[in-house]
C-alpha positions as CSV (number, residue, x, y, z in Angstrom):
1,X,0.0,0.0,0.0
2,X,1.4,3.4,-1.0
3,X,2.4,5.9,1.6
4,X,0.3,9.0,2.2
5,X,3.0,11.0,3.8
6,X,3.3,13.3,0.8
7,X,-0.5,13.7,0.6
8,X,-1.1,14.9,4.2
9,X,-0.5,18.5,5.1
10,X,2.5,19.3,7.4
11,X,0.3,20.2,10.4
12,X,-1.6,16.9,10.2
13,X,1.7,15.0,10.0
14,X,3.0,16.7,13.1
15,X,-0.2,15.8,15.0
16,X,0.0,12.2,13.8
17,X,3.7,12.0,14.8
18,X,2.9,13.4,18.2
19,X,0.0,11.0,18.8
20,X,2.0,7.9,17.6
21,X,5.0,8.9,19.8
22,X,2.6,9.1,22.8
23,X,1.1,5.7,22.0
24,X,4.5,4.1,21.7
25,X,5.6,5.6,25.0
26,X,2.4,4.8,26.8
27,X,0.4,2.2,24.8
28,X,-3.1,0.9,25.9
29,X,-3.0,-2.2,28.1
30,X,-2.5,-5.3,26.0
31,X,-1.5,-3.5,22.9
32,X,2.0,-2.9,21.5
33,X,2.8,-0.2,19.0
34,X,5.4,-0.4,16.3
35,X,5.8,3.0,14.7
36,X,7.6,3.3,11.4
37,X,10.2,6.0,10.9
38,X,9.8,5.8,7.2
39,X,6.0,5.9,7.0
40,X,4.1,7.5,9.9
41,X,0.8,7.0,8.0
42,X,0.9,3.2,8.6
43,X,0.8,2.1,12.2
44,X,1.6,-1.5,13.1
45,X,0.3,-2.9,16.3
46,X,0.0,-6.2,18.2
47,X,-3.1,-6.9,20.3
48,X,-3.2,-9.5,23.0
49,X,-6.3,-11.7,22.9
50,X,-8.5,-10.8,25.9
51,X,-8.9,-13.3,28.7
52,X,-12.3,-15.1,28.7
53,X,-12.5,-15.1,24.9
54,X,-11.5,-17.7,22.3
55,X,-8.6,-15.4,21.4
56,X,-7.0,-15.5,24.8
57,X,-3.3,-16.4,24.7
58,X,-2.9,-15.2,21.1
59,X,-1.1,-12.1,19.8
60,X,-2.8,-10.6,16.8
61,X,-0.9,-8.3,14.5
62,X,-2.8,-5.4,13.0
63,X,-2.2,-2.2,11.0
64,X,-4.0,1.1,10.7
65,X,-3.6,3.0,7.4
66,X,-4.2,6.7,7.4
67,X,-5.6,7.9,4.1
68,X,-4.9,11.2,2.4
69,X,-8.0,12.8,3.9
70,X,-7.2,11.8,7.5
71,X,-8.5,12.9,10.0
72,X,-11.6,14.0,8.2
73,X,-11.9,10.3,7.0
74,X,-11.2,7.5,9.5
75,X,-8.2,5.2,9.1
76,X,-8.6,1.7,7.7
77,X,-7.8,-1.2,9.9
78,X,-6.6,-4.7,8.9
79,X,-5.7,-7.8,10.9
80,X,-2.5,-9.3,9.6
81,X,-2.9,-12.4,11.8
82,X,-5.6,-14.7,10.6
83,X,-8.6,-14.7,12.9
84,X,-12.1,-16.2,12.9
85,X,-14.3,-13.3,13.9
86,X,-17.6,-12.0,12.6
87,X,-16.3,-8.4,12.0
88,X,-13.1,-9.4,10.3
89,X,-13.2,-10.2,6.6
90,X,-11.2,-12.9,4.9
91,X,-8.5,-10.4,3.8
92,X,-8.2,-9.0,7.3
93,X,-10.4,-5.9,6.8
94,X,-12.2,-4.7,10.0
95,X,-15.8,-3.6,10.2
96,X,-16.5,-1.5,13.2
97,X,-18.6,1.6,13.5
98,X,-15.8,3.8,14.8
99,X,-14.1,3.3,11.5
100,X,-17.2,4.2,9.6
101,X,-20.3,6.3,10.5
102,X,-19.3,6.9,14.2
103,X,-15.9,8.4,13.3
104,X,-15.0,11.9,14.5
105,X,-11.7,13.6,13.8
106,X,-11.1,14.3,17.5
107,X,-11.4,10.6,18.5
108,X,-7.8,9.8,17.8
109,X,-5.8,6.6,17.2
110,X,-5.9,5.4,20.8
111,X,-9.6,5.3,20.8
112,X,-9.6,3.3,17.5
113,X,-7.2,0.7,19.0
114,X,-9.2,0.3,22.2
115,X,-12.4,-0.1,20.2
116,X,-10.9,-2.9,18.0
117,X,-9.7,-4.6,21.2
118,X,-13.2,-4.4,22.6
119,X,-14.5,-5.9,19.4
120,X,-12.6,-9.1,20.3
121,X,-14.6,-9.2,23.5
122,X,-18.0,-8.2,22.1
123,X,-18.3,-9.2,18.4
124,X,-21.2,-7.6,16.5
125,X,-22.9,-10.3,14.3
126,X,-25.3,-7.7,12.9
127,X,-22.5,-6.2,10.8
128,X,-20.6,-9.3,10.0
129,X,-18.0,-9.4,7.2
130,X,-17.4,-13.1,7.9
131,X,-21.0,-14.4,7.6
132,X,-20.2,-17.9,8.8
133,X,-18.6,-16.6,12.0
134,X,-21.6,-14.3,12.5
135,X,-24.1,-17.1,12.0
136,X,-22.3,-19.5,14.4
137,X,-22.0,-16.8,17.0
138,X,-25.8,-16.5,17.0
139,X,-26.8,-20.1,16.4
140,X,-24.0,-22.3,17.8
141,X,-21.7,-20.5,20.2
142,X,-19.8,-23.7,21.1
143,X,-18.9,-24.3,17.5
144,X,-18.0,-20.6,17.0
145,X,-15.7,-20.7,20.0
146,X,-14.1,-23.9,18.9
147,X,-13.3,-22.5,15.4
148,X,-12.1,-19.2,16.8
149,X,-9.8,-20.9,19.3
150,X,-8.4,-23.3,16.7
151,X,-7.4,-20.5,14.4
152,X,-6.0,-18.6,17.5
153,X,-3.8,-21.6,18.3
154,X,-2.6,-22.1,14.8
155,X,-2.0,-18.5,13.7
156,X,-1.6,-16.3,16.9
157,X,0.3,-18.6,19.3
158,X,3.6,-18.9,17.3
159,X,5.7,-17.5,20.2
160,X,6.5,-14.3,18.4
161,X,6.4,-10.9,20.0
162,X,3.9,-9.7,17.5
163,X,6.3,-7.4,15.8
164,X,5.5,-7.2,12.1
165,X,7.8,-9.2,9.8
166,X,6.8,-7.4,6.6
167,X,4.8,-4.1,6.5
168,X,3.1,-5.1,3.3
169,X,2.1,-8.6,4.0
170,X,-0.1,-10.6,6.4
171,X,1.1,-13.5,8.5
172,X,4.3,-15.0,7.1
173,X,4.8,-18.8,6.5
174,X,6.8,-20.5,9.2
175,X,10.5,-21.0,8.5
176,X,11.6,-24.4,7.3
177,X,8.1,-25.3,6.3
178,X,9.4,-27.6,3.6
179,X,11.9,-29.4,5.8
180,X,10.4,-32.1,8.0
181,X,13.5,-32.4,10.2
182,X,13.7,-28.7,10.8
183,X,9.9,-28.4,11.3
184,X,10.0,-31.1,13.9
185,X,12.4,-29.1,16.1
186,X,15.5,-29.8,18.0
187,X,14.3,-33.1,19.4
188,X,14.0,-34.7,16.0
189,X,17.4,-33.3,14.8
190,X,19.0,-34.7,17.9
191,X,18.0,-38.3,17.1
192,X,20.9,-39.1,14.7
193,X,23.4,-37.8,17.2
194,X,21.9,-40.0,19.9
195,X,22.4,-43.0,17.6
196,X,26.1,-42.2,17.0
197,X,27.5,-43.1,13.6
198,X,24.4,-45.0,12.5
199,X,25.5,-48.6,13.4
200,X,23.7,-48.7,16.7
201,X,20.6,-47.3,15.0
202,X,20.8,-50.1,12.3
203,X,21.3,-52.7,15.1
204,X,18.2,-51.4,17.0
205,X,16.1,-51.6,13.8
206,X,17.4,-55.1,13.0
207,X,16.7,-56.4,16.5
208,X,13.2,-54.9,16.5
209,X,12.4,-56.6,13.1
210,X,13.7,-60.0,14.4
211,X,11.5,-59.8,17.5
212,X,8.4,-59.0,15.3
213,X,9.2,-61.8,12.9
214,X,9.7,-64.3,15.8
215,X,6.4,-63.2,17.4
216,X,4.5,-63.7,14.1
217,X,5.9,-67.3,13.7
218,X,4.9,-68.2,17.3
219,X,1.4,-66.9,16.8
220,X,1.1,-68.8,13.5
221,X,2.2,-72.1,15.2
222,X,-0.3,-71.6,18.0
223,X,-3.0,-71.0,15.4
224,X,-2.1,-74.2,13.6
225,X,-2.2,-76.3,16.8
226,X,-5.7,-75.0,17.5
227,X,-6.8,-76.3,14.0
């Protein structure tokens, strides 16, 4: 997404810089701010999933993009971490009234961030971007909760700090995704070392195969005697 730094008047840029600096120094509870020195019109954040919700324990990366008409026009919000939520579209777009008809120029970015965090606690199925999530929230909360928690565990519990990896992309693929040994982690990689030069590993495999074969023969003999 293109920067709007050149499109905003200097006095607006100064106000934005001042507010973003204040947010970074004193962020709302459960929210981290990652300001960009290169583009002050795009604010990256990480929101902790609130306790008591299917998102608890997860860290959700998000960005706010200030358009050329800000603050007369509200910023646009996008979740970069995949989430199953009625008010978050499949591309991460966020539907909340404060970013639409309820926007006022004096509200500020802190208010926007707090409202989006509250949206994780109190979804609004009446203005759902994800219709399936909205339907399940109303008709089958247990299934909605299960789906939301599953995606939280898969996408938002990777152990990262929530710091954005690429300002222009959503969640990044995990490293070593194509290498089963690396994907399995240190315990799998340590197996060959534990087996030494490979001879003991071969011996163990051979011994195991011999035991299985002997057991099969004994079972077969017992079966023949019963006949």
